[in-house]
N, C-alpha and C positions, 0 to 999 in steps of 0.2 A: 199658352202655344208657344213653343222655341221659337227665337229668333232666326231667319233665314240671314246666312252669312252672304255679304252683297259679293259681287264678281271680282270687285276690287281688292276685297278682303284676302277671299280665295287665292287669288293669284299673287300676291305681295312678294317682292324678289328677293333677294339679300341684300343687307345692308353695306355699308362701305366698311364696317367694320368688321363685318363677317366675311366680305371677300379679302380683306386686307389678311385676315386669319388665315384664310384657306393659302394664300398665296404665299405667306410663310410658311406655311406646312409643306406646300408642296417644293420651295425654295430650299429648306432643310432636308427633303427628302434627296434632293439632286444632289446637294453639298454634300449629303453621306456617299452617294454613290461613286461622284467624282473622285473623293479622297478616297472611298476604299480600292477604286482601280489605279488610284496614283499608286498605293500602296503596293498593289498588286505587282504592278510594275516596274517598281522602284526594288522589289524582292526578286523578279526574276533579272533585272539587271544584275543585281548581287549574285544571282544564283550563276549565270552565264558567266561572269566576271570570273568567280571562283574555279568554275569547272575549266575556262581557258588556262587561267595561271597555272592552275593543277597538270593537265596535260601538257603543258610546256614545261613545269620541273619535273615531270616524269621523262619527259623528251630527255632534258639535258641528263638527268640521274640514271637513267641506261646507257647514256654515253659514256659517263664518267666510271660507270660499274664497267661494263664489258668492251670499252673501246670500241664501240660501232653505233652506226644510226639502229633505233627499234626498227623492226621491218625488213631490214637490210643486213641483218647479223646471219652470216653462213654457217655458224657454230651454233645457232640456237637451240638446236635438238640434241646436241653434246651436254651443252653449260647451261641450257634452263630449263627445258624439259624436250622428254621424246615426243611429246605431239605438236610441238612447236614447227611452225614451218619457215624455213630457212630463206635469207636472201643471198641475194649473188654477191656481196661483200664489195660494192662499188662506190659505197659512201654515199646513194642515193636513194630515194624512194623514187623508182622509176618505172614500173609495172603495176598492173591490177593484185598480182599475187606480194607483193610489198606491200602495196596499200592497205590491204587486207592484213596481212602480216603486221603491220605497225601494232594493231591492237591488240592479236593476240599474242604477240611477245612482251609488249608492255605488262597484260596481265599475267601471263604466265610468270612473269619476274616477279611481279606481288607490287608492281608500281601503281596501277591504277585496278578501279574493282571490275566486277564483273567476269564473263566468261565468252569469249570470242572464237570464233571458227576456222579465221584465217582462210576462207574460202574466196580465188580472186574472182570468182563470177559473180558476186554479190556484189564487189566493191567499187563499180561505176569507173569512170576515164579520170584522165589527169586534170580535166576542165569542168566537168559535172559536180553536182552535190549528191548524187545517187548512192546509198549502201543500203545494207539491210542491218533490222536491227540484232542480228547475230552473228554480223561481221562488225558493225561500227558503232560505238556510242551514241546515244541519243542527246541532243539539246533540250532545253526546257520548252520547248516548242514542236517537239516532235522530227525534227531536221536531225542530220545526221553528220557528225564530225568526221573529216577526213585531212589526213594529209599526205602532201604529194610535192614532188619535185617539178614547180612547175612556173606559171608567170599569171596567176590568173587573177593576182590584186590588181584594181584599175589602174592606167598608166604605167604597169611594172615593166620593164623590158629585159630585165635579165631572169635567170632561171634564179630560184631560191627553193627551199621547202618552206611550205605553206600551211597554214593550219586552216582550214573551212571549217566556218562556224553552223555550217548546214543551212538550210531557208527555213521559210516558214516564220521568219523574227521580223516582226513590226520594224520600220524603218527607225521611228522613233528610240525604240529600243536600242538597236546598234548604234545610233547617235550618242545615246547615253554612253553606250560601252566603250565605244571610241573616246570620248573625253577619258573615261577612266584608264587606259590602257594607251593612249596615244595622244594625237593633237587635237582630236575632234571633225578633223577633215577626211571626207571618202575618198579623196584621190591623193592622198600625201601620207607619207610616214610610214610607220609598221604596220599599222591597222587599216585596211582599207575595203572599200565596197568589192564584192565580187564582180569581176566585170560583166558578165553576164544578165547581173540585176541594177547596174549602173544607171540605166534610161529610166527604171522603174522608180528606184529608190532614193536618187538623187536630182538635184536642180541647181545649177548655176554654182557648183562645186561646193555644194553643201548637202548633208543629209535630209531630206523633204520629208520632216517628221508630221509637218503639215499635213501631208497628203494623205495620212493614214495607212498609205500602203504597208500592207501584213507579211507580205511573202518578199523577203530581203534575205540577204548572205553576205558575211563578212570575211575577208583574209587576213590573218595575221601573220605575217612574212619573218622568217628564223633572220 
């Protein structure tokens, strides 16, 4: 007759060695996840930095070629493309038509990739980060780049041409971008937090990366 297992035998738990192995495996898995996320974040910072730098380069190249600010170029339809929406030629991106026209004129001039419609109604205001995918290029987080003659960089008093990074960007990513482009401070230098996002994305004069806030926007001043 087979011997019956005792209750203590049937309910035997894990040994310390087995528990240690399980904990090591869990640690390796979590370490791989965190490492993978760090690599993704690093790639996104590089992509964002490259795109912002590319926009600045296109901005200045257009001015050298046409002696005018992109979007504001009054002879765009005759000197670039008949589909180009012309600006008023006053040297500033100061209305919705010109905020939309920046991207259309840059693209038609072959200085950025994409096709943009120059639609004024989709370009938002000089203070917000709103636009549409047919009018403005997207950032890696599905926000929209915009250029406006404004003072939306935190603590900025004077008007200047500003490149908005668009929103939906984590505070930690903008903190790393600020280190690459400027002084690492969200309220000083050329690159700053967009003033509408300052309270949510900064703390005590620093980017609040620890908060994990995922909807921030930055501004690069010309």
